[in-house]
C-alpha positions in Angstrom: 0.0 0.0 0.0 1.7 3.2 -1.1 2.2 6.2 1.2 0.1 9.3 0.5 2.3 11.8 2.5 3.0 15.1 0.7 6.2 17.1 0.8 4.1 20.1 2.0 3.5 18.4 5.3 4.5 20.5 8.3 6.4 17.5 9.9 10.1 17.4 9.1 10.0 13.6 9.4 7.1 13.5 6.8 9.0 15.9 4.6 12.1 13.8 4.6 10.4 10.6 3.7 8.4 12.4 1.0 11.7 13.7 -0.5 13.3 10.3 -0.3 10.3 8.8 -2.1 10.4 11.4 -4.8 14.1 10.7 -5.4 13.8 6.9 -5.1 16.2 6.7 -2.2 16.0 4.8 1.1 16.3 6.3 4.5 19.4 5.9 6.7 18.3 6.3 10.3 21.2 6.5 12.7 20.9 5.9 16.4 23.4 7.4 18.9 23.3 7.6 22.7 23.2 11.1 24.1 26.4 11.8 26.0 28.4 8.9 24.6 31.3 9.0 24.3 31.0 12.6 25.7 28.7 15.5 25.3 31.0 17.4 22.9 31.5 14.3 20.8 27.7 13.7 20.7 27.4 17.1 19.0 30.2 16.2 16.6 28.5 12.9 15.8 25.2 14.6 15.1 26.7 17.1 12.7 29.0 14.5 11.2 26.1 12.1 10.6 24.2 14.7 8.7 27.2 15.4 6.5 27.7 11.6 6.0 24.2 11.2 4.6 22.0 10.3 7.5 18.3 11.1 6.9 17.1 10.8 10.5 19.0 10.8 13.8 17.6 8.9 16.7 19.2 10.2 19.9 18.8 7.8 22.8 18.1 9.2 26.3 20.3 7.3 28.7 18.2 5.2 31.1 19.2 3.1 34.1 17.2 0.1 33.1 17.2 -0.2 29.3 15.5 -3.6 29.0 15.1 -3.4 25.2 18.7 -2.7 24.5 21.6 -5.1 24.1 25.0 -4.9 25.7 26.6 -2.3 23.4 23.8 0.3 23.9 23.4 -0.6 27.6 27.1 0.1 28.2 26.9 3.4 26.3 23.9 4.4 28.4 25.6 3.6 31.7 28.7 5.5 30.5 26.6 8.5 29.7 24.7 8.4 33.0 28.0 8.2 34.9 28.9 11.5 33.2 25.7 13.1 34.4 23.6 12.8 31.2 19.9 13.6 31.6 16.9 14.3 29.4 17.4 18.0 29.8 21.0 17.7 28.8 20.0 15.6 25.9 17.8 18.4 24.6 20.6 20.9 25.2 22.8 18.8 22.9 20.1 18.7 20.2 19.8 22.4 20.4 23.6 23.0 20.2 24.0 20.5 17.3 21.3 22.3 15.3 21.2 19.8 12.5 18.9 20.2 9.5 17.7 16.6 9.3 14.9 15.2 11.6 15.8 14.2 15.1 13.8 11.6 16.9 14.0 11.2 20.7 14.5 7.5 21.5 13.5 7.0 25.1 11.8 4.9 27.8 8.7 6.4 29.4 10.1 7.0 32.9 12.5 9.9 31.8 9.6 11.7 30.1 7.3 11.3 33.2 10.1 12.4 35.5 10.7 15.5 33.3 7.1 16.6 33.6 4.2 17.4 31.2 6.1 20.3 29.5 9.0 18.1 28.4 7.6 17.4 25.0 7.2 21.1 24.3 10.8 21.6 25.5 11.9 18.8 23.1 10.1 20.5 20.2 11.6 23.9 21.0 15.1 22.3 21.2 14.8 20.9 17.7 13.4 17.5 18.2 11.0 16.3 15.5 9.7 13.0 16.8 9.6 10.7 19.8 9.8 6.9 20.1 8.9 5.4 23.5 10.1 1.8 23.7 8.0 0.6 26.6 4.6 2.2 25.8 2.7 -0.3 23.6 -0.6 0.8 22.0 -3.4 0.6 24.5 -1.3 0.4 27.6 -1.9 4.0 28.7 -4.3 5.9 26.5 -3.8 9.2 28.4 0.0 9.1 27.9 -0.4 8.1 24.3 -2.8 11.0 23.7 -0.2 13.3 25.3 2.4 12.1 22.9 0.2 12.1 19.9 -0.9 15.7 20.5 2.7 17.0 21.2 3.4 18.2 17.7 6.1 15.6 17.4 5.9 12.6 15.1 5.0 9.6 17.3 7.0 6.7 16.0 5.7 3.2 17.0 7.4 -0.1 17.2 6.1 -3.3 15.5 7.5 -6.7 16.4 7.9 -9.5 13.8 5.4 -11.7 15.6 2.7 -9.0 15.6 -0.6 -10.1 13.9 -1.9 -8.1 11.0 -4.8 -6.7 12.9 -2.5 -5.5 15.6 -0.1 -4.0 13.1 -3.0 -1.9 11.7 -3.9 -0.7 15.2 -0.3 0.2 16.1 0.3 2.0 12.8 -3.0 4.0 13.1 -1.8 5.4 16.4 1.6 6.5 15.1 3.1 9.0 12.7 6.3 9.7 10.9 7.3 6.1 10.2 6.9 2.7 11.6 10.0 1.1 13.2 9.8 -2.6 12.4 11.9 -4.8 14.8 13.7 -7.3 12.5 13.8 -10.0 15.1 12.8 -10.8 18.7 15.1 -10.0 21.6 17.2 -6.9 22.4 19.2 -4.6 20.1 22.6 -5.7 18.9 24.6 -6.5 15.8 23.9 -9.8 14.0 25.7 -11.7 11.3 22.6 -12.5 9.3 19.1 -11.3 8.8 15.9 -13.1 9.7 14.5 -15.4 7.0 11.0 -14.1 8.0 11.8 -10.5 7.4 10.4 -10.2 3.8 7.0 -11.7 4.6 6.8 -9.6 7.8 7.5 -6.4 5.8 4.9 -7.4 3.2 2.3 -8.0 6.0 3.1 -4.6 7.6 2.9 -2.9 4.1 -0.7 -4.1 3.8 -1.4 -2.6 7.2 -0.1 1.0 7.0 0.6 3.9 4.6 3.5 5.0 6.8 7.1 4.5 5.7 8.6 1.3 7.1 12.1 1.4 8.6 13.7 -1.8 9.8 16.1 -2.0 12.8 17.7 -4.4 15.3 20.8 -6.2 14.1 21.8 -4.2 10.9 25.5 -3.7 11.2 27.0 -3.3 7.7 26.4 -2.0 4.2 25.5 -5.4 2.8 22.8 -6.0 5.3 21.5 -2.5 4.9 21.3 -2.8 1.2 19.4 -6.1 1.5 16.8 -4.6 3.8 16.5 -1.5 1.8 15.2 -3.5 -1.2 12.2 -4.4 0.9 11.6 -1.5 3.3 11.7 2.3 3.1 14.7 2.6 5.3 17.1 1.0 7.8 17.9 1.8 11.4 21.5 1.2 12.5 22.3 1.6 16.2 24.6 -0.8 18.0 27.2 -0.8 15.2 27.4 3.0 15.2 27.5 3.2 19.0 30.3 0.6 19.1 32.2 2.5 16.5 31.7 5.8 18.3 33.2 4.2 21.4 36.4 4.0 19.4 36.2 7.4 17.7 33.8 9.8 16.1 35.7 9.2 12.8 35.1 5.5 12.9 31.3 6.1 13.4 31.2 8.5 10.6 33.1 6.2 8.3 30.6 3.5 9.0 27.7 5.9 8.3 29.3 6.9 4.9 29.6 3.2 4.0 26.0 2.6 4.9 24.9 5.6 2.8 26.9 4.3 -0.1 25.4 0.9 0.1 21.9 2.2 0.2 22.5 4.4 -2.8 24.2 1.8 -4.9 
């Protein structure tokens, strides 16, 4: 089912995907952890990723109990927390980086609740364009979901590979921007191979939504990214970039450039 988004949409996320669709390109969504390996290097990463060809930056808010994340992102989160990273400081980094591509706040619910009801407005004012809450499934808390939906931010929802078609439709109808399809069960982390069920899962989701579909969890190199991009509208790369950033900003940006090249080939 084709997307009907228009480039004239007020959402920068919608605009980006409309532009990609009009130029027949696939989205490169890059995840980084705020404050890892340091605050200054987070700013360098954001600006460098834009220059390297990223279409969307997901910036993770460090959290003490990141149950959906694998060891690489857990370690980066703990490192950032040890340096005093918070949601407010994450927004300060977004403001300072001032990139021209969409930024999606990747977070658990607790940091948002702790920050208070005005935190989404503060996020928007800082330059955040979307929000993804990993532990807020559709129907779990209608009041909080409404709060997020009416925030002026794109509300990106997660879909698991085992999700039935009817549930896929329900999840997608309560989200905006794009749908983040988890390529496999379990936590985030690099994988040597992709799931054999990925193509039928993407096809099933395609029948359930008009939103762009981006696939994440396990994509770690250009070959995997290119394979997924033949099926989806974009790829999300997190652990591989975070691990590279732990070595140096230059390593992370080199990986991002190779991913962009693979998607465009």
